[in-house]
Short mmCIF file of the C-alpha atoms (twelve columns), coordinates in Angstrom:
data_MODEL
# 
_entry.id   MODEL 
# 
loop_
_atom_site.group_PDB 
_atom_site.id 
_atom_site.type_symbol 
_atom_site.label_atom_id 
_atom_site.label_alt_id 
_atom_site.label_comp_id 
_atom_site.label_asym_id 
_atom_site.label_seq_id 
_atom_site.Cartn_x 
_atom_site.Cartn_y 
_atom_site.Cartn_z 
_atom_site.pdbx_PDB_model_num 
ATOM 1   C CA . UNK A 1   -23.675 42.524 -40.056 1 
ATOM 2   C CA . UNK A 2   -21.314 41.897 -42.959 1 
ATOM 3   C CA . UNK A 3   -17.701 42.932 -42.725 1 
ATOM 4   C CA . UNK A 4   -17.328 46.600 -43.594 1 
ATOM 5   C CA . UNK A 5   -14.681 47.921 -45.941 1 
ATOM 6   C CA . UNK A 6   -12.235 50.718 -45.240 1 
ATOM 7   C CA . UNK A 7   -12.288 53.486 -47.829 1 
ATOM 8   C CA . UNK A 8   -9.517  53.351 -50.415 1 
ATOM 9   C CA . UNK A 9   -8.451  56.860 -49.464 1 
ATOM 10  C CA . UNK A 10  -7.939  55.723 -45.865 1 
ATOM 11  C CA . UNK A 11  -5.885  52.713 -46.961 1 
ATOM 12  C CA . UNK A 12  -3.657  54.931 -49.072 1 
ATOM 13  C CA . UNK A 13  -3.209  57.348 -46.196 1 
ATOM 14  C CA . UNK A 14  -2.262  54.581 -43.770 1 
ATOM 15  C CA . UNK A 15  0.271   53.122 -46.197 1 
ATOM 16  C CA . UNK A 16  1.873   56.521 -46.609 1 
ATOM 17  C CA . UNK A 17  2.107   57.115 -42.884 1 
ATOM 18  C CA . UNK A 18  3.569   53.669 -42.215 1 
ATOM 19  C CA . UNK A 19  6.828   54.950 -43.636 1 
ATOM 20  C CA . UNK A 20  7.060   57.511 -40.845 1 
ATOM 21  C CA . UNK A 21  7.304   54.731 -38.221 1 
ATOM 22  C CA . UNK A 22  6.796   57.096 -35.271 1 
ATOM 23  C CA . UNK A 23  5.071   56.547 -31.895 1 
ATOM 24  C CA . UNK A 24  3.805   58.915 -29.212 1 
ATOM 25  C CA . UNK A 25  1.265   58.549 -26.391 1 
ATOM 26  C CA . UNK A 26  -1.899  60.657 -26.777 1 
ATOM 27  C CA . UNK A 27  -5.532  60.382 -25.663 1 
ATOM 28  C CA . UNK A 28  -8.660  61.865 -27.173 1 
ATOM 29  C CA . UNK A 29  -12.389 61.403 -26.532 1 
ATOM 30  C CA . UNK A 30  -15.674 62.422 -28.124 1 
ATOM 31  C CA . UNK A 31  -18.851 63.059 -26.158 1 
ATOM 32  C CA . UNK A 32  -20.803 60.222 -27.752 1 
ATOM 33  C CA . UNK A 33  -18.101 57.596 -28.331 1 
ATOM 34  C CA . UNK A 34  -14.578 56.853 -27.165 1 
ATOM 35  C CA . UNK A 35  -12.893 55.365 -24.128 1 
ATOM 36  C CA . UNK A 36  -13.105 56.898 -20.670 1 
ATOM 37  C CA . UNK A 37  -10.106 56.519 -18.386 1 
ATOM 38  C CA . UNK A 38  -11.787 56.144 -15.002 1 
ATOM 39  C CA . UNK A 39  -8.904  54.310 -13.358 1 
ATOM 40  C CA . UNK A 40  -11.057 51.249 -12.620 1 
ATOM 41  C CA . UNK A 41  -10.811 47.646 -13.739 1 
ATOM 42  C CA . UNK A 42  -14.036 45.942 -14.773 1 
ATOM 43  C CA . UNK A 43  -14.368 42.458 -13.275 1 
ATOM 44  C CA . UNK A 44  -18.038 41.626 -13.828 1 
ATOM 45  C CA . UNK A 45  -20.122 40.354 -16.722 1 
ATOM 46  C CA . UNK A 46  -21.041 42.975 -19.328 1 
ATOM 47  C CA . UNK A 47  -24.824 43.365 -19.186 1 
ATOM 48  C CA . UNK A 48  -26.777 46.372 -20.440 1 
ATOM 49  C CA . UNK A 49  -30.215 45.049 -19.403 1 
ATOM 50  C CA . UNK A 50  -30.284 46.876 -16.070 1 
ATOM 51  C CA . UNK A 51  -28.695 50.162 -17.098 1 
ATOM 52  C CA . UNK A 52  -30.175 50.742 -20.555 1 
ATOM 53  C CA . UNK A 53  -33.897 50.377 -19.953 1 
ATOM 54  C CA . UNK A 54  -36.816 52.757 -19.446 1 
ATOM 55  C CA . UNK A 55  -36.890 52.035 -15.699 1 
ATOM 56  C CA . UNK A 56  -33.306 53.282 -15.404 1 
ATOM 57  C CA . UNK A 57  -34.545 56.712 -16.532 1 
ATOM 58  C CA . UNK A 58  -37.282 56.869 -13.918 1 
ATOM 59  C CA . UNK A 59  -40.461 55.357 -12.533 1 
ATOM 60  C CA . UNK A 60  -43.837 55.493 -14.261 1 
ATOM 61  C CA . UNK A 61  -42.562 56.837 -17.572 1 
ATOM 62  C CA . UNK A 62  -44.849 56.309 -20.535 1 
ATOM 63  C CA . UNK A 63  -43.925 55.870 -24.149 1 
ATOM 64  C CA . UNK A 64  -40.781 57.704 -25.279 1 
ATOM 65  C CA . UNK A 65  -41.338 61.001 -27.044 1 
ATOM 66  C CA . UNK A 66  -38.506 60.031 -29.404 1 
ATOM 67  C CA . UNK A 67  -38.065 56.434 -30.552 1 
ATOM 68  C CA . UNK A 68  -35.883 56.060 -33.645 1 
ATOM 69  C CA . UNK A 69  -33.160 53.934 -35.199 1 
ATOM 70  C CA . UNK A 70  -30.314 54.982 -37.462 1 
ATOM 71  C CA . UNK A 71  -27.568 53.105 -39.252 1 
ATOM 72  C CA . UNK A 72  -24.035 54.413 -38.733 1 
ATOM 73  C CA . UNK A 73  -21.174 53.443 -41.031 1 
ATOM 74  C CA . UNK A 74  -17.404 53.928 -40.700 1 
ATOM 75  C CA . UNK A 75  -17.238 55.336 -37.202 1 
ATOM 76  C CA . UNK A 76  -14.034 54.902 -35.165 1 
ATOM 77  C CA . UNK A 77  -13.471 54.203 -31.484 1 
ATOM 78  C CA . UNK A 78  -10.510 55.304 -29.381 1 
ATOM 79  C CA . UNK A 79  -8.660  53.196 -26.856 1 
ATOM 80  C CA . UNK A 80  -5.870  53.816 -24.392 1 
ATOM 81  C CA . UNK A 81  -2.260  54.350 -25.374 1 
ATOM 82  C CA . UNK A 82  -0.564  55.596 -28.521 1 
ATOM 83  C CA . UNK A 83  -1.676  56.070 -32.091 1 
ATOM 84  C CA . UNK A 84  1.150   54.402 -34.006 1 
ATOM 85  C CA . UNK A 85  0.363   56.098 -37.308 1 
ATOM 86  C CA . UNK A 86  -0.643  59.593 -36.154 1 
ATOM 87  C CA . UNK A 87  1.317   60.694 -33.065 1 
ATOM 88  C CA . UNK A 88  -0.841  63.782 -32.518 1 
ATOM 89  C CA . UNK A 89  -4.116  61.803 -32.433 1 
ATOM 90  C CA . UNK A 90  -5.670  59.398 -29.960 1 
ATOM 91  C CA . UNK A 91  -5.440  55.631 -30.294 1 
ATOM 92  C CA . UNK A 92  -8.253  55.114 -32.787 1 
ATOM 93  C CA . UNK A 93  -7.926  51.383 -33.183 1 
ATOM 94  C CA . UNK A 94  -10.856 50.330 -35.355 1 
ATOM 95  C CA . UNK A 95  -13.482 51.300 -37.894 1 
ATOM 96  C CA . UNK A 96  -17.011 50.162 -37.078 1 
ATOM 97  C CA . UNK A 97  -20.630 50.183 -38.212 1 
ATOM 98  C CA . UNK A 98  -23.768 49.643 -36.126 1 
ATOM 99  C CA . UNK A 99  -27.463 50.324 -35.694 1 
ATOM 100 C CA . UNK A 100 -28.233 52.926 -33.060 1 
ATOM 101 C CA . UNK A 101 -31.590 52.877 -31.240 1 
ATOM 102 C CA . UNK A 102 -32.408 56.203 -29.573 1 
ATOM 103 C CA . UNK A 103 -35.229 56.644 -27.067 1 
ATOM 104 C CA . UNK A 104 -35.931 59.832 -25.103 1 
ATOM 105 C CA . UNK A 105 -38.359 60.475 -22.222 1 
ATOM 106 C CA . UNK A 106 -39.260 63.786 -20.557 1 
ATOM 107 C CA . UNK A 107 -38.375 63.816 -16.863 1 
ATOM 108 C CA . UNK A 108 -39.446 67.426 -16.277 1 
ATOM 109 C CA . UNK A 109 -40.563 70.499 -18.197 1 
ATOM 110 C CA . UNK A 110 -37.187 70.862 -19.944 1 
ATOM 111 C CA . UNK A 111 -35.273 67.847 -18.627 1 
ATOM 112 C CA . UNK A 112 -34.790 64.594 -20.508 1 
ATOM 113 C CA . UNK A 113 -33.412 61.085 -20.206 1 
ATOM 114 C CA . UNK A 114 -32.152 59.129 -23.223 1 
ATOM 115 C CA . UNK A 115 -31.326 55.471 -23.713 1 
ATOM 116 C CA . UNK A 116 -29.011 54.928 -26.697 1 
ATOM 117 C CA . UNK A 117 -28.321 51.334 -27.729 1 
ATOM 118 C CA . UNK A 118 -25.670 50.199 -30.206 1 
ATOM 119 C CA . UNK A 119 -26.835 46.942 -31.842 1 
ATOM 120 C CA . UNK A 120 -25.741 44.729 -34.747 1 
ATOM 121 C CA . UNK A 121 -22.286 46.267 -34.595 1 
ATOM 122 C CA . UNK A 122 -19.293 45.027 -36.548 1 
ATOM 123 C CA . UNK A 123 -15.729 46.332 -36.493 1 
ATOM 124 C CA . UNK A 124 -12.422 45.955 -38.329 1 
ATOM 125 C CA . UNK A 125 -9.304  46.664 -36.270 1 
ATOM 126 C CA . UNK A 126 -6.426  48.650 -37.786 1 
ATOM 127 C CA . UNK A 127 -3.426  46.456 -38.558 1 
ATOM 128 C CA . UNK A 128 -0.361  47.217 -36.382 1 
ATOM 129 C CA . UNK A 129 -2.234  49.829 -34.347 1 
ATOM 130 C CA . UNK A 130 -1.955  49.716 -30.541 1 
ATOM 131 C CA . UNK A 131 -4.564  47.478 -28.899 1 
ATOM 132 C CA . UNK A 132 -7.483  49.330 -27.222 1 
ATOM 133 C CA . UNK A 133 -6.130  48.469 -23.746 1 
ATOM 134 C CA . UNK A 134 -3.048  50.559 -24.583 1 
ATOM 135 C CA . UNK A 135 -0.714  47.576 -24.946 1 
ATOM 136 C CA . UNK A 136 0.216   45.148 -27.707 1 
ATOM 137 C CA . UNK A 137 -0.014  45.421 -31.482 1 
ATOM 138 C CA . UNK A 138 -3.121  44.457 -33.451 1 
ATOM 139 C CA . UNK A 139 -2.604  41.666 -35.958 1 
ATOM 140 C CA . UNK A 140 -3.855  41.370 -39.518 1 
ATOM 141 C CA . UNK A 141 -7.459  40.604 -40.462 1 
ATOM 142 C CA . UNK A 142 -8.849  41.213 -36.967 1 
ATOM 143 C CA . UNK A 143 -12.576 41.867 -36.919 1 
ATOM 144 C CA . UNK A 144 -15.573 41.074 -34.764 1 
ATOM 145 C CA . UNK A 145 -18.844 42.185 -33.222 1 
ATOM 146 C CA . UNK A 146 -19.634 45.043 -30.856 1 
ATOM 147 C CA . UNK A 147 -22.592 46.271 -28.809 1 
ATOM 148 C CA . UNK A 148 -23.345 48.559 -25.894 1 
ATOM 149 C CA . UNK A 149 -24.627 52.064 -25.379 1 
ATOM 150 C CA . UNK A 150 -25.242 54.746 -22.807 1 
ATOM 151 C CA . UNK A 151 -27.877 56.476 -20.696 1 
ATOM 152 C CA . UNK A 152 -27.848 60.270 -20.896 1 
ATOM 153 C CA . UNK A 153 -29.545 63.113 -19.036 1 
ATOM 154 C CA . UNK A 154 -29.700 66.717 -20.244 1 
ATOM 155 C CA . UNK A 155 -31.754 69.908 -20.289 1 
ATOM 156 C CA . UNK A 156 -33.171 71.531 -23.389 1 
ATOM 157 C CA . UNK A 157 -36.166 72.684 -25.360 1 
ATOM 158 C CA . UNK A 158 -37.691 70.321 -27.889 1 
ATOM 159 C CA . UNK A 159 -37.805 71.903 -31.350 1 
ATOM 160 C CA . UNK A 160 -41.297 72.711 -32.555 1 
ATOM 161 C CA . UNK A 161 -40.324 71.108 -35.868 1 
ATOM 162 C CA . UNK A 162 -37.653 68.481 -35.361 1 
ATOM 163 C CA . UNK A 163 -35.036 67.856 -38.043 1 
ATOM 164 C CA . UNK A 164 -35.462 64.093 -37.774 1 
ATOM 165 C CA . UNK A 165 -38.694 62.171 -37.409 1 
ATOM 166 C CA . UNK A 166 -39.598 61.313 -33.831 1 
ATOM 167 C CA . UNK A 167 -40.402 57.714 -34.720 1 
ATOM 168 C CA . UNK A 168 -39.097 55.031 -37.041 1 
ATOM 169 C CA . UNK A 169 -35.960 54.837 -39.137 1 
ATOM 170 C CA . UNK A 170 -34.152 58.156 -39.709 1 
ATOM 171 C CA . UNK A 171 -31.558 57.035 -42.253 1 
ATOM 172 C CA . UNK A 172 -28.036 55.764 -42.838 1 
ATOM 173 C CA . UNK A 173 -25.103 58.032 -42.027 1 
ATOM 174 C CA . UNK A 174 -21.556 57.464 -43.223 1 
ATOM 175 C CA . UNK A 175 -19.311 59.092 -40.630 1 
ATOM 176 C CA . UNK A 176 -16.266 58.504 -42.871 1 
ATOM 177 C CA . UNK A 177 -13.873 58.644 -39.902 1 
ATOM 178 C CA . UNK A 178 -10.174 57.936 -40.377 1 
ATOM 179 C CA . UNK A 179 -7.459  56.433 -38.190 1 
ATOM 180 C CA . UNK A 180 -6.666  59.874 -36.743 1 
ATOM 181 C CA . UNK A 181 -10.246 60.297 -35.508 1 
ATOM 182 C CA . UNK A 182 -11.218 62.855 -38.146 1 
ATOM 183 C CA . UNK A 183 -14.749 62.396 -39.467 1 
ATOM 184 C CA . UNK A 184 -16.658 63.713 -42.442 1 
ATOM 185 C CA . UNK A 185 -19.814 65.836 -42.655 1 
ATOM 186 C CA . UNK A 186 -21.961 62.721 -42.322 1 
ATOM 187 C CA . UNK A 187 -21.317 62.632 -38.582 1 
ATOM 188 C CA . UNK A 188 -24.421 64.073 -36.930 1 
ATOM 189 C CA . UNK A 189 -25.203 65.094 -33.354 1 
ATOM 190 C CA . UNK A 190 -28.510 63.329 -32.775 1 
ATOM 191 C CA . UNK A 191 -29.458 65.615 -29.861 1 
ATOM 192 C CA . UNK A 192 -29.264 68.633 -32.171 1 
ATOM 193 C CA . UNK A 193 -31.832 67.057 -34.476 1 
ATOM 194 C CA . UNK A 194 -34.479 67.356 -31.754 1 
ATOM 195 C CA . UNK A 195 -33.400 70.067 -29.321 1 
ATOM 196 C CA . UNK A 196 -32.342 73.683 -29.619 1 
ATOM 197 C CA . UNK A 197 -28.619 74.552 -29.676 1 
ATOM 198 C CA . UNK A 198 -28.798 75.735 -26.082 1 
ATOM 199 C CA . UNK A 199 -29.253 72.251 -24.595 1 
ATOM 200 C CA . UNK A 200 -27.095 71.858 -21.499 1 
ATOM 201 C CA . UNK A 201 -25.895 69.449 -18.836 1 
ATOM 202 C CA . UNK A 202 -25.390 66.464 -21.131 1 
ATOM 203 C CA . UNK A 203 -24.253 63.729 -18.759 1 
ATOM 204 C CA . UNK A 204 -23.908 59.964 -19.054 1 
ATOM 205 C CA . UNK A 205 -24.800 58.244 -15.758 1 
ATOM 206 C CA . UNK A 206 -23.922 54.919 -17.397 1 
ATOM 207 C CA . UNK A 207 -22.069 53.875 -20.546 1 
ATOM 208 C CA . UNK A 208 -20.361 50.755 -21.806 1 
ATOM 209 C CA . UNK A 209 -19.288 48.883 -24.947 1 
ATOM 210 C CA . UNK A 210 -18.076 45.354 -25.570 1 
ATOM 211 C CA . UNK A 211 -15.983 44.207 -28.547 1 
ATOM 212 C CA . UNK A 212 -15.565 40.494 -29.305 1 
ATOM 213 C CA . UNK A 213 -13.018 39.261 -31.849 1 
ATOM 214 C CA . UNK A 214 -12.960 35.524 -31.191 1 
ATOM 215 C CA . UNK A 215 -9.421  34.254 -30.676 1 
ATOM 216 C CA . UNK A 216 -8.113  37.829 -30.931 1 
ATOM 217 C CA . UNK A 217 -9.737  38.727 -27.615 1 
ATOM 218 C CA . UNK A 218 -12.570 40.668 -26.009 1 
ATOM 219 C CA . UNK A 219 -12.431 44.317 -24.950 1 
ATOM 220 C CA . UNK A 220 -14.870 45.921 -22.507 1 
ATOM 221 C CA . UNK A 221 -14.841 49.614 -21.663 1 
ATOM 222 C CA . UNK A 222 -17.620 50.633 -19.266 1 
ATOM 223 C CA . UNK A 223 -18.385 52.957 -16.371 1 
ATOM 224 C CA . UNK A 224 -17.269 50.203 -13.995 1 
ATOM 225 C CA . UNK A 225 -13.885 50.055 -15.731 1 
ATOM 226 C CA . UNK A 226 -12.174 48.228 -18.577 1 
ATOM 227 C CA . UNK A 227 -10.853 44.738 -19.184 1 
ATOM 228 C CA . UNK A 228 -9.320  42.595 -21.924 1 
ATOM 229 C CA . UNK A 229 -7.787  43.626 -25.233 1 
ATOM 230 C CA . UNK A 230 -8.052  43.080 -29.000 1 
ATOM 231 C CA . UNK A 231 -4.806  41.981 -30.690 1 
# 
């Protein structure tokens, strides 16, 4: 995927905040994306093949009832440590775009298992922001590739008329997130496009993402723990 650009409004905002030159430790997560501080250190190879497959959801499952892809632009991911520019926000250290492949299988009358893959991802790291490991300062012109995803289980009722198609490509969504983790109206909860607002028990039995920036390092944050850094 080609290198994505940061909105001019975001660049202007960052330049204005640079003058404040203040630092404070803060952490913030979102259900779908963001780091998880599980206190573990990941020492193995990052491999989604075992965890993000149909068999991981259960035995003898047929075709998924939902099988779609969407393009996401200008999302952000949080890491450990401080947000240099916005002391009251988490350490959102990059802006990224990717293709998300969503598959959902019924595992009971109102229970579901989803495999959500992040493919063809590309990111640009924020200059002088704290590295995702919570240490170091990110250099200039740092970008790279990312991939990963998660397996989710939840309970809910499938909408009789879903807001998105159950198959194929559902569109491109510009999340328009900034360095403080604030996103625009383009950010959409995919579960809400298919299930009623009363869906419950959303859990992620496995999740993990890998970021590779060549000589600037590799960062892995997964259920097993985290390792590396991007600087």
